[in-house]
N, C-alpha and C positions, 0 to 999 in steps of 0.2 A: 504494498499500499504506500502511495505517496500523495502529497499535495498537488493538485493541478497548477502547473507553472503560473497560469493566468489568474490565480486566486490571491487576494490579498487579504489578510486578517489583522484587524487592530486588536491592542490590547482589551479594549472594552468588549469585544466579541462581534463587531461588524465585519461581515464577510462579504467581500465584492468581488465578482467574476468579471474582469476587463473585457472578456471576449463577447460577453452577452449583455452586459449592464445590469445583470441580476444582483441583488444584494439579498443578505439574510442576516439574522441576528441570532447568537447562540449564547447560552448562559455560561457562567464560570466552568462548569463542568465540561461543556462542550468546547470552550477554549482549551482546558487542559487535554482532552482527547485529540483536538486538531494539533496541539504543540507535540503530543506524544507520537503521532504520525509523522509530524515533520522530523522528529528524531528517528525516524526509520524504525520505530517499534512495531513489532508483529501484533495482530490481534490478541493473541495469547498473552504477551507480554503487558499490553495494555490492560487487560482484564485483571492480571495479577497485582499490577501497580494500583489500580483502582481498588480492589479487594483489600489490599493491604492498608490503604489510606482511608477508607470510608467503612463506616458501619452499615453494611447491606448484604442481603443474602446473595448467594451465588445465583439462584434463578432470576430474581430481580435484575441484578447487574447484567447477567447475561442477556437477558430480554431487552433491557434498556439500550445496552451497548450495541447489539445487533441491530436494533431499530434506527439508532443514531447513525451507525456508520452506512446502513442501507440508505438513510435519508442523503446522507453526504454524497454516496455513490450516484444516486438519482439526479442529484443536483450538479453532478460532475465535479464536486469540490475535491473528492478523492478519486484515485485512479489505482486499479490493482496492477 
């Protein structure tokens, strides 16, 4: 996984796609996940980092992470 090169992400969570003009807003957890993708972390590594950091059950985290990454893929913010 990697961030599309045409995507800009601000520290406040504003995501802008310069190729389409589309913009999105993500919460602090979303920013953290995007930053982990930028660091070339694999999905399993991201899952482990988040499980270690937050008090959340494995099923809830897996569902939320999968849905969020799926949304990023659909919006072409990340590429496999």
